[in-house]
C-alpha positions, 0 to 999 in steps of 0.5 A, spaced: 143 613 285 139 610 291 142 604 294 137 599 298 139 594 302 134 588 302 135 582 306 131 576 310 132 570 313 132 563 308 125 562 306 122 568 308 121 571 301 126 575 299 127 573 292 120 574 291 121 582 293 127 582 289 124 580 283 118 585 284 123 590 284 127 588 278 120 588 274 119 595 277 126 598 274 131 596 279 138 594 278 138 588 282 145 586 285 144 579 288 148 576 293 146 569 292 148 570 284 154 573 286 156 568 291 155 562 286 159 566 281 165 567 285 166 560 286 165 557 279 171 552 277 177 556 275 176 562 280 180 564 286 174 563 290 173 555 289 181 554 290 181 557 297 175 553 299 178 547 297 184 549 301 180 550 307 175 544 307 178 539 302 177 536 295 171 533 298 167 539 297 168 538 289 163 534 284 166 529 279 166 535 274 170 540 279 164 544 280 163 546 287 158 541 291 154 546 295 150 541 299 157 538 301 160 544 303 154 546 307 154 540 311 162 542 313 161 549 314 155 550 318 157 544 322 160 549 327 161 557 328 169 557 326 168 553 320 162 558 318 166 564 319 172 561 315 167 560 309 165 567 310 172 570 310 173 567 304 167 568 300 165 575 303 171 579 300 170 576 293 162 578 293 164 585 296 169 586 290 164 584 285 158 587 288 162 594 287 164 593 280 156 592 278 154 598 282 160 602 279 157 600 272 150 602 273 148 609 271 147 615 276 140 615 276 139 608 278 136 605 284 140 599 286 137 593 290 143 590 293 140 583 295 144 581 301 142 574 305 147 576 311 146 583 311 144 583 318 150 578 320 155 582 316 153 588 320 152 592 313 146 595 314 148 602 316 151 602 309 145 603 306 140 609 306 134 604 306 134 597 309 128 593 307 127 586 311 122 581 309 120 576 314 116 570 315 114 566 322 120 560 322 115 555 322 112 558 315 119 558 313 121 551 315 115 549 311 117 552 305 124 550 305 121 543 305 116 543 300 119 548 295 127 547 296 128 540 298 130 541 305 130 536 310 126 539 317 133 538 321 137 542 315 131 547 315 131 549 322 139 548 322 140 554 317 135 558 320 138 558 327 145 560 324 142 566 321 140 573 325 134 573 329 128 577 328 130 581 334 136 583 330 133 584 324 128 589 327 133 593 330 136 595 323 129 595 319 127 601 316 122 597 312 119 591 315 115 586 310 111 581 313 110 575 308 106 570 312 100 571 307 101 569 299 106 570 294 101 575 291 100 579 297 107 580 298 108 582 291 103 587 292 106 590 298 113 590 294 110 594 288 106 599 293 113 600 297 117 601 290 112 607 287 110 610 294 117 610 297 123 608 293 122 612 287 120 618 290 126 617 295 130 616 289 127 622 285 129 627 291 136 625 291 137 626 284 134 633 285 137 634 292 130 635 294 129 634 302 122 632 304 117 637 308 117 636 315 110 634 318 107 639 321 102 636 326 104 634 333 103 627 335 103 622 341 110 620 343 112 614 339 116 609 343 119 607 336 123 613 336 129 611 339 130 605 335 129 609 329 134 614 331 139 609 333 138 606 326 139 614 323 145 615 328 149 608 325 148 610 318 151 617 319 156 614 323 158 610 317 158 616 313 161 621 317 167 617 320 172 620 323 170 627 321 164 627 326 166 629 333 160 626 336 153 624 333 147 625 337 139 624 337 136 631 339 130 635 339 123 633 342 123 626 339 129 624 344 125 626 350 121 619 352 114 620 352 114 627 350 109 628 344 112 631 338 112 632 330 114 626 327 121 628 325 127 625 328 132 631 329 140 629 329 146 633 331 153 632 327 158 635 331 164 637 327 171 641 328 169 646 323 164 648 318 169 647 313 169 639 315 161 640 315 162 642 307 166 636 306 160 632 308 155 634 304 156 629 298 157 624 302 150 625 306 147 626 300 149 619 298 146 617 305 140 620 303 140 627 306 140 633 301 143 639 304 138 645 305 142 651 303 138 656 305 139 654 312 145 656 315 144 659 322 140 658 328 138 664 331 143 667 336 142 668 343 143 675 347 150 675 350 153 671 345 157 672 338 152 671 332 158 668 328 158 662 333 151 660 331 152 658 324 151 651 322 149 647 316 143 643 315 141 637 311 134 633 311 132 626 309 130 625 302 126 619 304 118 620 305 118 615 309 122 617 315 123 625 315 129 627 319 133 633 320 141 633 320 144 639 324 151 640 323 154 644 328 161 646 331 164 643 337 164 647 343 159 653 339 153 655 343 148 652 338 152 645 339 152 645 346 145 648 347 142 642 343 145 637 348 143 641 354 136 642 352 134 635 351 137 633 358 134 639 361 127 637 358 128 630 361 129 633 368 124 638 368 117 635 366 114 642 367 118 645 362 116 639 357 109 641 358 110 649 357 114 647 351 109 642 348 104 648 348 109 653 345 110 647 339 102 646 338 101 654 337 107 654 332 105 648 329 100 652 325 105 654 321 107 649 315 113 652 313 119 650 317 122 657 318 116 660 320 115 654 325 122 655 328 121 663 328 114 662 332 118 658 337 123 663 338 121 668 343 120 662 348 127 660 346 130 666 348 128 665 355 129 658 355 136 659 353 137 663 360 133 658 364 137 652 361 144 654 363 142 656 370 139 649 371 146 647 368 150 651 372 146 649 379 147 641 377 154 641 374 151 639 368 156 636 362 154 633 356 154 625 356 159 622 353 
């Protein structure tokens, strides 16, 4: 099962994308539909709303008067938080029931209006944001949904900003054009990325790492932060720490377009316990990789690890799970800091990587770099001793 988080500001076009995914075969769990369901007449939700906001939010027939509730609840932050505190838990429970009823091979599209505001993004292997310029959204809300201009702007102002949405977006769908154009973008995304991702999780197949060295991408740190947030949510207390490692963690350094992450755990038994949770988060285990190459003067048994890689064809990622304090775990942290502090070493390493990149297989690529790493291990630790290096907290 692949779970996708879909969101966007009011009037951005999220419903169009949701409907398109449904037509393509996705099972849409719509937060707006559920939020109406949990406050229907006779429900616990409606009773709590009346208790909090008064009977003035009811229509003559006892149903919820949504405009009346909105006028009260969106008048200040405290009242909005009260509304969310009542409705969100009920919606979450109903959402879980719907997901549990779906098949294991399903692609679940969770249409959540306040996904960003409720900090739910790290729960999903893929987060899709639908966006449009605020002025475009105001115009749509007035023309198609009967809002006044003041109401439209007030609702937009109460939601997450574009900057906040970009921080959690794995996919950014711009809807500044026509509805037809947005549908085509959504369909392409479904067939080119979402369905292959779902297939990879079902078959426990990671995507192949890219082989080409590309210019440094200034968005790599932001992409890594999203991945770390997802892994922190997945691993919880079982992870001692989670770090962005490898070349993409070094600002300005050319590299293969793959994010390397290290999850530090207390033991390999804990690493094995994480396997199924990591699969659900989008990272199948690569069972053939169980160790790094031991370096001279160290115990080979302390170079064992577990290795997972992303099933998402749109974001190749390597997840190395290593034991706290073992030499491979410490060297992964040291290596990034050593590169950052020594531009000359960066240049040497980049030359080695460009030569090794002729090998398409990840194992052959790593093996081709190993002679350089044998000396680099010694040099890096000499630098660490001379500078008093310790891993950043």
